[in-house]
FIKOLZA-1660 file (N, C-alpha, C; in steps of 0.1 Angstrom, whole numbers, plus 5000, padded with zeros to 4 digits):
% residues 103
   i   px   py   pz ch aa at
   1 4325 4981 0471  A  M  N
   1 4316 4993 0471  A  M CA
   1 4305 4991 0461  A  M  C
   2 4293 4995 0464  A  N  N
   2 4282 4995 0455  A  N CA
   2 4284 5004 0444  A  N  C
   3 4284 4999 0431  A  E  N
   3 4287 5008 0420  A  E CA
   3 4276 5019 0418  A  E  C
   4 4264 5017 0423  A  K  N
   4 4254 5027 0422  A  K CA
   4 4256 5039 0431  A  K  C
   5 4266 5038 0440  A  S  N
   5 4269 5049 0449  A  S CA
   5 4282 5056 0446  A  S  C
   6 4288 5053 0434  A  L  N
   6 4300 5059 0431  A  L CA
   6 4298 5074 0427  A  L  C
   7 4308 5082 0431  A  L  N
   7 4306 5097 0429  A  L CA
   7 4318 5102 0420  A  L  C
   8 4315 5114 0414  A  L  N
   8 4324 5121 0405  A  L CA
   8 4326 5135 0412  A  L  C
   9 4338 5139 0413  A  V  N
   9 4341 5153 0418  A  V CA
   9 4344 5162 0406  A  V  C
  10 4337 5173 0407  A  L  N
  10 4338 5184 0396  A  L CA
  10 4344 5196 0402  A  L  C
  11 4352 5203 0394  A  S  N
  11 4357 5216 0398  A  S CA
  11 4353 5227 0388  A  S  C
  12 4351 5239 0393  A  R  N
  12 4347 5250 0383  A  R CA
  12 4359 5258 0380  A  R  C
  13 4362 5259 0367  A  D  N
  13 4373 5267 0362  A  D CA
  13 4370 5282 0365  A  D  C
  14 4379 5289 0371  A  K  N
  14 4377 5303 0375  A  K CA
  14 4375 5312 0363  A  K  C
  15 4382 5309 0352  A  E  N
  15 4382 5318 0340  A  E CA
  15 4369 5315 0331  A  E  C
  16 4367 5303 0328  A  T  N
  16 4356 5299 0319  A  T CA
  16 4343 5297 0326  A  T  C
  17 4344 5294 0340  A  Q  N
  17 4332 5290 0348  A  Q CA
  17 4326 5277 0344  A  Q  C
  18 4333 5269 0336  A  N  N
  18 4329 5256 0332  A  N CA
  18 4333 5246 0342  A  N  C
  19 4325 5235 0344  A  Y  N
  19 4329 5224 0353  A  Y CA
  19 4337 5214 0345  A  Y  C
  20 4346 5208 0353  A  K  N
  20 4354 5198 0347  A  K CA
  20 4356 5186 0357  A  K  C
  21 4358 5174 0352  A  P  N
  21 4360 5163 0361  A  P CA
  21 4373 5164 0368  A  P  C
  22 4373 5160 0381  A  E  N
  22 4386 5160 0388  A  E CA
  22 4390 5146 0393  A  E  C
  23 4380 5138 0398  A  A  N
  23 4382 5125 0403  A  A CA
  23 4369 5117 0401  A  A  C
  24 4370 5104 0399  A  H  N
  24 4358 5096 0398  A  H CA
  24 4359 5083 0405  A  H  C
  25 4348 5075 0405  A  N  N
  25 4347 5062 0412  A  N CA
  25 4350 5063 0427  A  N  C
  26 4345 5073 0433  A  L  N
  26 4348 5076 0447  A  L CA
  26 4336 5073 0456  A  L  C
  27 4340 5070 0469  A  S  N
  27 4329 5068 0479  A  S CA
  27 4325 5082 0484  A  S  C
  28 4315 5083 0492  A  V  N
  28 4311 5096 0498  A  V CA
  28 4323 5102 0506  A  V  C
  29 4329 5094 0514  A  D  N
  29 4340 5100 0522  A  D CA
  29 4352 5105 0513  A  D  C
  30 4355 5097 0503  A  E  N
  30 4366 5101 0494  A  E CA
  30 4362 5114 0486  A  E  C
  31 4350 5114 0481  A  A  N
  31 4346 5126 0474  A  A CA
  31 4345 5138 0483  A  A  C
  32 4340 5137 0495  A  S  N
  32 4340 5148 0504  A  S CA
  32 4354 5153 0507  A  S  C
  33 4363 5144 0509  A  A  N
  33 4377 5148 0512  A  A CA
  33 4383 5155 0500  A  A  C
  34 4380 5151 0488  A  H  N
  34 4386 5157 0476  A  H CA
  34 4380 5171 0474  A  H  C
  35 4367 5173 0477  A  V  N
  35 4361 5186 0475  A  V CA
  35 4367 5195 0486  A  V  C
  36 4368 5191 0498  A  R  N
  36 4374 5199 0509  A  R CA
  36 4388 5204 0505  A  R  C
  37 4396 5195 0499  A  K  N
  37 4410 5198 0495  A  K CA
  37 4409 5209 0484  A  K  C
  38 4401 5207 0474  A  L  N
  38 4400 5217 0463  A  L CA
  38 4395 5230 0468  A  L  C
  39 4385 5230 0477  A  E  N
  39 4380 5243 0483  A  E CA
  39 4391 5250 0491  A  E  C
  40 4399 5242 0498  A  A  N
  40 4410 5248 0506  A  A CA
  40 4420 5255 0497  A  A  C
  41 4421 5251 0484  A  E  N
  41 4430 5257 0474  A  E CA
  41 4423 5268 0467  A  E  C
  42 4410 5272 0471  A  G  N
  42 4403 5283 0465  A  G CA
  42 4396 5279 0452  A  G  C
  43 4393 5266 0450  A  I  N
  43 4387 5261 0438  A  I CA
  43 4373 5256 0442  A  I  C
  44 4363 5262 0435  A  A  N
  44 4349 5258 0437  A  A CA
  44 4347 5243 0432  A  A  C
  45 4341 5235 0441  A  A  N
  45 4340 5221 0437  A  A CA
  45 4327 5215 0442  A  A  C
  46 4323 5204 0436  A  A  N
  46 4311 5197 0440  A  A CA
  46 4312 5182 0437  A  A  C
  47 4304 5173 0443  A  F  N
  47 4304 5160 0438  A  F CA
  47 4290 5155 0434  A  F  C
  48 4289 5147 0424  A  V  N
  48 4277 5142 0419  A  V CA
  48 4277 5127 0417  A  V  C
  49 4266 5121 0416  A  A  N
  49 4265 5107 0413  A  A CA
  49 4269 5104 0399  A  A  C
  50 4275 5092 0397  A  Q  N
  50 4279 5087 0384  A  Q CA
  50 4267 5080 0379  A  Q  C
  51 4256 5087 0377  A  Y  N
  51 4243 5081 0375  A  Y CA
  51 4242 5070 0364  A  Y  C
  52 4238 5058 0368  A  G  N
  52 4235 5047 0359  A  G CA
  52 4247 5042 0350  A  G  C
  53 4259 5046 0354  A  M  N
  53 4270 5042 0345  A  M CA
  53 4280 5033 0352  A  M  C
  54 4278 5030 0365  A  G  N
  54 4287 5022 0373  A  G CA
  54 4301 5028 0373  A  G  C
  55 4311 5019 0375  A  R  N
  55 4325 5023 0376  A  R CA
  55 4329 5028 0362  A  R  C
  56 4335 5040 0361  A  H  N
  56 4341 5045 0349  A  H CA
  56 4354 5038 0346  A  H  C
  57 4356 5034 0334  A  R  N
  57 4368 5026 0330  A  R CA
  57 4380 5035 0328  A  R  C
  58 4379 5047 0323  A  A  N
  58 4391 5055 0320  A  A CA
  58 4398 5058 0333  A  A  C
  59 4411 5058 0332  A  S  N
  59 4420 5060 0344  A  S CA
  59 4420 5075 0347  A  S  C
  60 4418 5084 0337  A  D  N
  60 4418 5098 0339  A  D CA
  60 4404 5104 0337  A  D  C
  61 4397 5109 0347  A  P  N
  61 4384 5113 0346  A  P CA
  61 4382 5125 0336  A  P  C
  62 4393 5132 0334  A  R  N
  62 4392 5144 0325  A  R CA
  62 4392 5139 0310  A  R  C
  63 4395 5127 0307  A  R  N
  63 4395 5122 0294  A  R CA
  63 4383 5113 0290  A  R  C
  64 4376 5108 0301  A  G  N
  64 4365 5099 0298  A  G CA
  64 4352 5106 0294  A  G  C
  65 4345 5101 0284  A  K  N
  65 4333 5107 0279  A  K CA
  65 4322 5107 0290  A  K  C
  66 4320 5097 0298  A  P  N
  66 4309 5097 0308  A  P CA
  66 4312 5109 0318  A  P  C
  67 4324 5111 0322  A  C  N
  67 4327 5122 0332  A  C CA
  67 4325 5135 0325  A  C  C
  68 4329 5137 0313  A  K  N
  68 4327 5150 0306  A  K CA
  68 4312 5153 0305  A  K  C
  69 4304 5142 0301  A  Q  N
  69 4290 5144 0300  A  Q CA
  69 4283 5148 0313  A  Q  C
  70 4287 5142 0324  A  I  N
  70 4281 5145 0337  A  I CA
  70 4285 5159 0340  A  I  C
  71 4297 5164 0337  A  A  N
  71 4301 5177 0340  A  A CA
  71 4293 5187 0332  A  A  C
  72 4290 5184 0319  A  E  N
  72 4282 5193 0311  A  E CA
  72 4267 5194 0316  A  E  C
  73 4262 5182 0320  A  D  N
  73 4248 5182 0325  A  D CA
  73 4247 5189 0338  A  D  C
  74 4257 5188 0347  A  F  N
  74 4258 5196 0360  A  F CA
  74 4258 5211 0357  A  F  C
  75 4266 5215 0347  A  A  N
  75 4267 5229 0344  A  A CA
  75 4253 5234 0339  A  A  C
  76 4246 5226 0331  A  K  N
  76 4233 5231 0326  A  K CA
  76 4223 5232 0337  A  K  C
  77 4224 5223 0347  A  M  N
  77 4215 5223 0358  A  M CA
  77 4218 5236 0367  A  M  C
  78 4230 5239 0368  A  Q  N
  78 4234 5251 0376  A  Q CA
  78 4229 5263 0369  A  Q  C
  79 4231 5264 0356  A  N  N
  79 4226 5276 0348  A  N CA
  79 4211 5277 0349  A  N  C
  80 4204 5266 0348  A  Q  N
  80 4189 5267 0349  A  Q CA
  80 4185 5272 0363  A  Q  C
  81 4192 5267 0373  A  A  N
  81 4188 5271 0387  A  A CA
  81 4191 5286 0389  A  A  C
  82 4202 5291 0383  A  R  N
  82 4205 5305 0385  A  R CA
  82 4195 5314 0377  A  R  C
  83 4190 5309 0366  A  S  N
  83 4181 5317 0357  A  S CA
  83 4167 5317 0362  A  S  C
  84 4163 5308 0371  A  G  N
  84 4150 5308 0377  A  G CA
  84 4140 5301 0367  A  G  C
  85 4127 5301 0371  A  P  N
  85 4117 5294 0363  A  P CA
  85 4115 5301 0350  A  P  C
  86 4111 5293 0340  A  A  N
  86 4109 5299 0327  A  A CA
  86 4097 5309 0327  A  A  C
  87 4098 5319 0320  A  Q  N
  87 4088 5329 0319  A  Q CA
  87 4079 5327 0307  A  Q  C
  88 4066 5330 0308  A  L  N
  88 4057 5329 0297  A  L CA
  88 4061 5340 0287  A  L  C
  89 4062 5336 0274  A  E  N
  89 4065 5345 0264  A  E CA
  89 4052 5350 0257  A  E  C
  90 4041 5344 0260  A  E  N
  90 4028 5348 0254  A  E CA
  90 4023 5361 0260  A  E  C
  91 4015 5368 0252  A  D  N
  91 4007 5379 0257  A  D CA
  91 3997 5373 0266  A  D  C
  92 3996 5378 0279  A  P  N
  92 3986 5372 0288  A  P CA
  92 3972 5374 0283  A  P  C
  93 3969 5384 0275  A  A  N
  93 3955 5386 0270  A  A CA
  93 3952 5376 0259  A  A  C
  94 3962 5369 0254  A  S  N
  94 3959 5360 0243  A  S CA
  94 3956 5345 0249  A  S  C
  95 3958 5343 0261  A  V  N
  95 3957 5330 0267  A  V CA
  95 3942 5328 0270  A  V  C
  96 3937 5317 0265  A  S  N
  96 3922 5314 0267  A  S CA
  96 3920 5310 0281  A  S  C
  97 3908 5314 0287  A  N  N
  97 3904 5310 0300  A  N CA
  97 3893 5300 0299  A  N  C
  98 3890 5295 0287  A  N  N
  98 3880 5285 0285  A  N CA
  98 3866 5290 0289  A  N  C
  99 3863 5302 0288  A  E  N
  99 3850 5307 0291  A  E CA
  99 3842 5307 0278  A  E  C
 100 3829 5304 0278  A  P  N
 100 3821 5305 0265  A  P CA
 100 3821 5319 0260  A  P  C
 101 3821 5319 0246  A  V  N
 101 3821 5332 0239  A  V CA
 101 3807 5335 0234  A  V  C
 102 3801 5346 0237  A  D  N
 102 3788 5350 0231  A  D CA
 102 3789 5354 0217  A  D  C
 103 3781 5349 0208  A  E  N
 103 3782 5353 0194  A  E CA
 103 3770 5360 0190  A  E  C
% end
């Protein structure tokens, strides 16, 4: 299997709403099956690419630093997506429109 296409399955903890690694070094079919199994048990799950890291060496994905980092990054992306685009905090009247000023 191409190491660039390896996937990590994440589940969301119902109480804390944090994502945690469930399985890693999976193919698309394996990851899809794992997500379906978790969702059948009422657990929210997703799979993501193990970006740029190749095959993870740790046997338990919940203990490996790369898997934990990917889970944290995924949670941040989810939070940003839910909060929407950043709002300007400046007073609109203070923003320059680059028009010449008469003195």
